[in-house]
C-alpha positions in Angstrom: 0.0 0.0 0.0 2.8 2.4 1.0 4.7 1.6 -2.2 1.6 2.1 -4.3 0.9 5.5 -2.7 4.5 6.6 -3.3 4.4 5.5 -6.9 1.1 7.3 -7.6 2.5 10.5 -6.1 5.6 10.3 -8.2 3.6 9.7 -11.3 1.4 12.7 -10.6 4.6 14.8 -10.3 5.8 13.5 -13.6 2.7 14.7 -15.4 2.9 18.3 -14.2 3.7 21.0 -16.7 7.2 21.6 -15.4 8.1 17.9 -15.5 9.2 17.4 -19.1 12.1 19.7 -18.8 13.1 18.2 -15.4 12.6 14.5 -16.3 13.7 14.7 -19.9 17.4 14.2 -19.2 19.7 12.0 -17.1 18.3 9.0 -15.1 14.7 10.4 -14.9 12.0 8.1 -16.5 8.5 9.0 -15.4 5.8 6.3 -15.1 2.2 6.9 -16.1 -0.4 6.5 -13.4 -1.6 3.2 -14.9 2.0 1.8 -15.1 2.8 3.0 -11.6 -0.3 1.3 -10.2 0.5 -1.9 -12.2 4.1 -1.9 -10.9 2.9 -1.5 -7.3 0.3 -4.1 -7.6 2.4 -6.6 -9.5 5.5 -5.9 -7.4 7.7 -5.9 -10.5 11.1 -4.9 -9.1 12.5 -3.6 -12.4 9.5 -1.4 -13.1 9.5 -0.2 -9.5 13.1 1.0 -9.8 12.3 2.9 -12.9 9.3 4.5 -11.2 11.4 5.7 -8.3 13.6 7.8 -10.6 13.0 10.9 -8.7 10.8 13.5 -6.9 10.3 16.4 -9.2 10.2 20.1 -8.3 7.1 21.5 -6.6 4.8 23.9 -8.4 2.7 26.8 -7.5 -0.1 25.8 -5.2 1.8 22.9 -3.6 3.5 23.0 -0.3 7.3 23.7 -0.5 9.5 20.7 0.1 12.2 20.6 2.8 14.8 17.9 2.2 16.7 16.9 5.3 19.9 14.8 5.0 20.4 12.7 8.1 18.5 11.5 11.2 20.9 12.5 13.9 20.2 14.9 16.8 20.1 18.0 14.6 18.1 16.6 11.7 15.6 14.8 14.0 14.9 17.9 16.1 14.5 20.0 13.0 11.9 17.6 11.5 10.1 17.3 14.8 9.5 21.0 15.1 9.0 21.8 11.4 5.5 23.0 10.5 4.2 20.2 8.2 1.0 22.1 7.5 3.1 24.4 5.4 5.9 22.1 4.3 6.4 18.7 2.8 9.3 16.9 4.5 11.6 14.4 2.7 14.3 12.8 4.8 17.2 11.0 3.0 19.2 8.9 5.4 20.8 5.4 5.6 18.9 4.8 8.9 15.3 5.3 9.7 15.8 6.1 13.4 17.5 8.5 15.7 20.1 7.1 18.1 20.1 8.5 21.7 23.9 8.4 21.8 24.4 9.3 25.5 23.0 5.9 26.5 24.6 3.9 23.7 27.5 2.6 25.8 25.0 1.0 28.2 23.6 -1.2 25.4 27.0 -2.8 24.8 27.0 -4.7 28.1 23.3 -5.3 28.4 22.4 -2.6 30.9 19.9 -1.4 28.2 18.4 -3.1 25.2 19.1 -1.7 21.8 15.6 -0.6 21.0 15.6 1.6 24.1 18.0 4.0 22.4 16.6 3.9 18.9 13.7 6.3 18.1 11.9 5.6 14.8 11.7 8.7 12.6 8.0 8.1 12.0 7.4 8.7 15.7 9.5 11.8 15.7 7.8 13.3 12.6 4.6 11.3 11.7 4.2 13.2 8.4 6.9 11.1 6.7 4.6 8.1 6.9 1.2 9.8 6.7 1.4 13.0 4.6 1.0 12.4 0.8 4.0 14.6 -0.1 6.4 13.7 2.7 8.6 10.6 2.7 11.5 8.9 4.3 14.0 7.6 1.7 16.5 4.9 2.7 19.4 6.3 0.8 22.6 8.4 0.8 23.1 11.7 -0.9 26.0 11.5 -3.3 26.0 14.9 -4.9 24.3 18.3 -4.9 23.3 20.6 -7.8 22.5 24.0 -6.1 21.6 25.6 -9.5 19.0 23.0 -10.3 17.9 22.6 -6.7 18.4 18.8 -6.8 20.4 16.2 -5.0 21.6 12.8 -6.3 20.9 9.8 -4.1 21.7 6.1 -4.0 19.7 3.6 -2.1 21.3 1.7 0.9 21.1 -2.0 0.8 24.4 -3.3 2.1 24.5 -6.0 4.7 21.3 -7.7 3.4 21.1 -10.9 1.5 19.1 -11.4 -1.7 18.0 -7.8 -1.9 17.8 -5.3 -4.7 21.0 -3.8 -6.1 21.4 -0.2 -5.2 20.0 2.3 -7.7 20.3 6.1 -8.1 17.6 8.8 -8.2 17.2 12.5 -7.9 15.2 14.6 -5.4 14.3 18.3 -6.0 14.2 20.6 -3.0 12.9 24.0 -2.1 15.0 24.1 1.1 17.9 21.7 1.7 19.3 21.0 5.2 22.5 19.1 5.7 22.4 17.2 9.0 24.5 14.2 7.9 26.8 14.3 11.0 30.5 13.4 11.0 32.6 10.3 11.0 35.0 8.8 13.5 38.5 10.3 13.5 41.2 7.7 12.8 44.1 10.3 12.3 45.3 8.1 9.4 46.5 5.4 11.7 47.0 2.2 9.8 44.6 -0.7 10.7 42.0 1.3 12.7 39.2 1.0 10.2 39.9 -2.7 9.6 40.3 -3.9 13.2 38.7 -1.4 15.6 35.0 -1.0 16.4 33.6 2.5 16.7 30.8 3.4 19.1 28.5 5.7 17.1 25.6 3.5 15.9 23.3 0.8 17.2 25.0 -1.8 15.0 28.4 -0.7 16.5 27.0 -1.5 20.0 25.6 -4.8 18.8 29.0 -5.8 17.3 30.8 -4.9 20.6 28.3 -6.9 22.6 28.5 -10.0 20.4 32.3 -9.9 20.3 32.6 -9.3 24.0 30.3 -12.3 24.9 32.0 -14.5 22.2 35.4 -13.9 23.7 34.1 -14.7 27.2 32.6 -18.0 26.0 35.6 -19.0 23.8 38.0 -18.4 26.7 36.2 -21.0 28.7 36.6 -23.7 26.1 39.3 -26.4 26.8 42.4 -26.2 24.6 43.0 -22.4 24.6 46.4 -21.3 25.9 46.9 -19.0 28.9 48.3 -16.2 26.7 45.5 -16.4 24.2 42.9 -16.4 27.0 44.4 -13.2 28.4 44.5 -11.6 25.0 40.8 -12.5 24.2 39.7 -11.1 27.5 41.7 -7.8 27.3 39.3 -5.0 26.3 41.1 -1.9 25.1 39.4 1.5 24.7 41.3 4.3 22.8 40.1 7.8 23.6 39.5 9.4 27.0 36.6 11.6 26.1 33.1 11.1 27.7 32.2 8.2 25.4 35.4 6.3 26.1 35.2 6.9 29.8 31.5 5.9 30.0 32.1 2.7 28.1 35.1 1.8 30.3 33.0 2.5 33.4 30.1 0.3 32.0 32.5 -2.4 31.1 34.3 -2.5 34.4 30.9 -2.5 36.2 29.8 -5.4 34.0 33.0 -7.3 34.9 32.6 -6.7 38.6 28.8 -7.4 38.9 28.2 -10.0 36.2 31.3 -11.6 34.7 32.7 -12.6 38.0 29.5 -14.3 38.9 28.6 -16.0 35.6 32.0 -16.6 34.1 33.9 -17.4 37.3 36.4 -19.6 35.5 37.9 -16.7 33.6 37.1 -13.8 36.0 40.8 -13.2 36.8 41.7 -12.9 33.1 39.3 -10.1 32.2 40.9 -6.6 32.1 40.1 -3.2 30.7 42.7 -0.6 29.4 41.9 3.0 28.6 44.5 4.7 26.3 44.5 8.5 26.0 47.2 10.7 24.5 46.5 13.6 26.9 44.1 14.1 29.8 40.9 12.1 30.1 37.8 14.2 30.1 39.8 17.3 29.2 36.8 19.5 29.1 35.7 18.7 32.7 36.8 20.5 35.9 40.2 19.3 37.2 38.7 18.0 40.4 36.1 15.9 38.4 38.9 14.5 36.2 40.8 13.3 39.2 37.7 11.8 40.7 37.1 9.9 37.4 40.6 8.6 37.4 40.3 7.4 41.0 37.0 5.6 40.3 38.2 4.0 37.1 41.4 2.7 38.8 39.4 1.5 41.7 37.2 -0.4 39.3 40.2 -2.2 37.7 40.6 0.0 34.6 44.3 0.4 33.6 45.0 4.0 32.4 47.7 4.4 29.8 49.0 7.7 28.4 50.2 7.2 24.9 49.6 7.6 21.2 48.6 4.6 19.0 50.9 4.3 16.0 49.7 1.1 14.5 46.8 -1.3 14.9 47.2 -5.0 14.0 44.6 -7.8 14.1 45.5 -8.9 17.6 47.6 -6.0 19.1 48.2 -2.3 18.8 51.5 -0.5 19.1 52.1 2.7 21.0 54.5 5.5 20.3 57.0 4.2 22.9 57.1 0.8 21.2 54.9 -0.9 23.7 52.7 -3.7 22.3 49.2 -4.0 23.7 47.4 -7.2 22.8 43.6 -7.1 22.7 40.5 -9.2 22.1 38.2 -6.2 21.8 39.3 -2.8 20.5 36.9 0.2 20.8 38.0 3.4 19.1 36.5 6.6 20.5 38.8 9.5 19.7 36.3 12.1 18.5 34.8 12.9 15.1 35.7 14.9 12.0 34.2 15.9 8.7 33.1 13.0 6.5 34.6 12.5 3.0 31.1 13.4 1.5 31.1 16.7 3.4 34.6 17.5 2.4 33.7 16.8 -1.3 30.9 19.3 -1.4 31.5 22.5 -3.4 30.6 24.8 -0.5 32.7 27.2 1.7 34.4 25.3 4.5 35.0 26.0 8.1 37.8 24.6 10.3 38.3 20.9 9.8 36.5 20.7 6.5 33.0 21.2 7.9 30.4 23.0 5.8 30.7 26.7 6.5 27.7 28.5 7.8 26.8 32.0 8.8 25.0 33.1 12.0 21.6 31.9 10.7 23.1 28.5 9.8 22.8 29.3 6.0 25.5 28.2 3.6 26.7 31.6 2.1 26.4 32.1 -1.6 24.2 29.0 -2.0 20.5 29.9 -1.9 18.1 27.7 0.1 20.8 25.5 1.6 21.4 25.2 5.4 23.5 23.0 7.6 23.2 21.9 11.2 25.0 19.6 13.7 28.4 18.0 13.5 28.8 18.5 9.7 28.9 22.3 9.9 30.8 25.1 11.6 30.8 28.9 11.6 32.9 30.5 8.9 35.9 32.5 10.0 34.3 35.6 8.7 31.6 35.4 11.3 34.2 35.8 14.1 32.7 32.9 16.0 34.5 29.7 17.1 33.5 26.3 15.6 31.2 24.7 18.1 32.0 21.3 19.6 30.5 18.2 18.2 28.0 17.7 21.0 24.4 16.4 21.0 23.2 19.5 22.8 24.7 21.8 20.1 23.1 19.8 17.3 19.7 19.6 19.0 19.7 23.4 19.7 20.7 24.1 16.1 17.9 21.8 14.8 15.3 23.6 16.9 16.6 27.0 15.9 16.5 26.2 12.2 13.0 24.7 12.4 11.7 27.9 13.8 13.6 30.0 11.2 12.1 27.9 8.3 8.6 28.1 9.8 9.0 31.9 9.9 10.2 31.9 6.3 7.3 29.7 5.2 4.7 31.9 6.9 6.2 35.0 5.2 5.7 33.4 1.8 9.3 32.5 1.1 9.1 28.7 1.4 9.6 27.9 -2.3 12.9 27.7 -4.0 14.5 31.0 -5.2 11.8 33.0 -3.5 12.3 36.8 -3.8 10.2 37.5 -0.7 12.0 39.6 1.9 11.9 37.7 5.2 12.9 38.7 8.6 15.1 35.7 9.7 14.9 36.8 13.4 17.8 36.6 15.9 21.1 35.0 15.1 21.9 31.5 16.5 23.6 31.8 19.9 24.8 28.7 21.7 24.9 28.6 25.5 26.5 25.5 27.0 24.4 23.8 29.6 27.1 21.7 31.1 28.5 18.2 30.7 27.8 14.8 32.4 29.5 11.4 32.3 29.1 8.2 34.3 32.1 6.3 35.5 30.3 3.1 36.7 29.5 1.7 40.1 26.6 4.3 40.6 29.1 7.2 40.2 29.0 10.0 37.7 30.3 13.6 37.1 28.2 16.7 36.5 30.0 19.8 35.3 27.6 22.8 34.9 30.3 25.4 34.0 29.6 27.2 30.7 33.3 26.8 29.6 36.6 25.3 30.8 37.7 28.6 32.2 34.5 29.8 33.8 33.3 29.1 37.3 30.2 27.0 38.1 28.8 24.0 39.9 30.6 20.7 39.5 29.7 17.7 41.6 30.6 14.0 41.6 29.4 10.8 43.2 26.1 9.1 43.7 24.1 12.3 43.6 25.7 13.1 40.2 24.8 9.6 39.0 21.2 10.2 40.0 21.1 13.5 38.2 22.7 11.9 35.2 20.1 9.2 35.0 17.2 11.6 35.7 18.4 14.1 33.1 18.8 11.6 30.3 15.6 9.8 31.1 13.7 13.0 30.6 15.6 13.7 27.4 14.7 10.4 25.7 12.4 11.4 22.8 9.3 9.4 23.3 7.4 8.1 26.4 7.6 4.6 24.9 11.4 4.7 25.0 11.4 6.4 28.4 9.4 3.4 29.7 11.8 1.0 28.0 14.8 2.7 29.6 13.3 2.8 33.1 12.2 -0.9 32.9 15.7 -1.9 31.6 17.4 -0.1 34.5 15.1 -1.6 37.0 15.5 -5.2 35.7 19.3 -4.8 35.5 19.4 -3.6 39.1 17.3 -6.6 40.3 18.4 -9.4 38.0 21.7 -8.3 36.5 22.6 -7.7 32.9 21.4 -9.8 30.0 24.4 -11.9 28.8 22.6 -13.7 26.0 24.6 -13.6 22.7 21.9 -13.2 20.1 
C-alpha cells in the first residue's frame, strides 16, 4: 500500500507542466499512473526501480519541500519542530531512526536493550509516513546541484542478502538541510578501520556486545592457551573523552557485577585498558577529572597515556614501542568531517566542515542550510566552531526549524523566493554543562559554561542520580522512556542480560 501510494505520487509529479524539462534528461524516467499502479500491484522490481527515478520540483499551489539529509540529533529535532501544515518533508538517510547516543554505551554490556536508544523517525515526525508529499527515503546523498535545486541519491542495501541492487535517483528541493553528521576520526593510523570498532551507531554497540560475549565464551573452552585467553579477555578503549570513559566504566561494572558471577572460571583474566594521548575528560573540571581517574582505577581499569601508532589484528603498538594485545578494541577519539562533506562545493570552516553564517545558512548558495556536526561557523563570522555535542546539534535543529517556519509563513518557502523575510535573531549557543558516568553508581556533573569559567561541579552518587534523571527526561518518546526505566530496574534486580543473540 505504501509503495503504491508513493508511486502514484511520483507519477502525478511526472505529469505536471514543469516535469518534461526536469525529467527529460539523465536518469529520470516517469511512469504513467496506470503503469505505476500496475508496478505497485504486481511488485515488479525492475519497473519499481524505474518508477522511483526521482521526486520532481514542486509547483505553484503545492507545499514547498524541505529535504533533510540525516536522522541525527540536529536533523531529527529539525523535523520534529518543522510545521508540516506548510511544508512537505523528505528525509534522506541510511537509517530510519535517531540514536540516543548518551545511552549507547549502556547497550554494549546489556544494561539497556538496543531498541531503548533507537527512536523511529515516524514517531518523531509522523508526516513522513502519513502525509502524501512527505517521505523517508533509505538512501545516501552522493551529490548536490545547487543551481538546479536537486540532489543525487543512491539507495542503501548493504548487509542484506538477496535484496535489490542499489540504484540512483534525484530529489528536488525548495530548502535543503545538511544534517548528515560526522565520521569517527582515525588520524590516518593504519589498521584502525579494519580492526577497531567505533561506538556511534546501534550496529556498533551490537558488534561490541557480540564480540565481548563471544570472547568470554571461547576463553572457557578447553584447549585455549593462557596467553590467548588473556588476549581475548583484554578490552582496550582508545580515547579518554566522555564516550570512552563511560564505556570503560560500564565495562568494568559489567565485569565486577556479572562476569565474576557468571564466568567465574575466567574472571581473573578479564581486564580493561583505557588509552589516552593527553588528559581524560579534558573539558571537565580538574577535580572531576581526578575523581574519574580514581574511580576507574578502583574499578580495575588500567589507564595508559600514549599515542597509538599502528593497529594489527591482535595487538596495537604505542609511540613508545609498547605492544598492547587485545581481544576487543573500541575506538573513541572524536569525530571529523566525512569524506562526503569534504567533497561538497561549499565554503568550509575549520576541519573541512560545511561553513555557515550566524543563521546556519550556507553563504552564496541559496536555500541551503547545515546543522549539527557536519557544519561550523565560517571564520568571517568571528565565531568559534562549536564542539560536536548532542546539545549543540539539537539546539541548532530547533533554531533552524523555527527559522524555516518563519520563512514559510512569510511566503518564502519555495525555491528562489524573492520575498524579503525577517530571519529573526542569530543563532547563539549557550553551554548547559557536561555529564559522564564512571560506573558503580558514580557520575560527574559539570555545569560550567566553559573550561575557564566558574560554576557548579559535583561527583558521586548524587551526580549519578542527576545523570540518569536528566537523560531519562531527554529520551524522545514516552515509549522509550518506559523501556529505559524498565531496563534499568530489571538490570538492578536481576543483573545484565548476557545472551549472545
